[in-house]
N, C-alpha and C positions, 0 to 999 in steps of 0.2 A: 506493499499499498503505501501512498505516496503520502504527502505534507503540503497543505493548504498553508500560506503567511497571511496574515489577514491586520490593518493596520487599523485599531481601532478607536476612537474619537469620545474620551471619557470628556464633560463638565463637571466639574467641582462643583457645588451648589452653593458655594461662595469665595468673596475673595481670599480671604483670613484665613481657606484649609491649608492646612501644612501638607503641601504637595510631595513630600519625601516622604511622611506616614503613608499618605494616599494613595502611593507606589507600594509602598509595602504591604497594606493591604489589598490590592490587587493582585499581588504573584502570592497573597493567601489563601485567595480565592479562587485557585484557578480549578478548576475542574483536571482527572486524572488524566495524564497523556496532553495535555496544554502544557509551557511555556513562554517566557516573553523574555523575544528577543533582540530587547533596546527599547527607550520610548523616549519620546522627543516632545520637548514642551511649546506653543504658542503664546505668543498671549493675544486674550479673543477680546476684551471693551473692559474700561473701567478697571484695572487691577488684576480683572479673572484669566486664568491659565488651563487652557487644556491642557489635557495628558493624551497624546497619542502612542499608548504600547504596540508595539509589532509582536502578534503571539501566533505562535504557532503549534498548529494542530492536525490530528492523526486525518488523513481523511476522509477515512469513514466510522468519521465519531458524528456526522451528522452537522457536517460543517463547523458556522461560530455563534452556532444560536446554544451553546450550553454556557459557552466562556460570557457572552451576551448578557445572558441569566444572571450568571454570576456579581460581572463587574456589575449591574443594574445595583444589588441587595447590596454593597459594600455602603459605611455610615458615609455618609459627606459625600454622592454621587447624585447629579441631580437628573445627567441624560449617559445615553450610550451610545454611538450610533459608530457602523460596518463602515471606515474611509473607501477602503480600499482591500479585495484580495485578489490573489491569486496562486496555482502551483508552483512547490520548490521541485 
């Protein structure tokens, strides 16, 4: 089986959120078989910074749905959306 790389946009619910702690919580919430392969940060507006983790998941695990759901349930996360998906 192959693997899929997905760049996911994670918006914190406030500019006051500690992004390093949020990144650790995201990594801790990953379903089995998934891993984060780098995280980018991008200024959105008014001090709000979005995280863009690139997540590697097995091709047979139903895509990114489990990761999106896990990220959505992390404290201080406002929204989660997939920006880009590709096979590796």
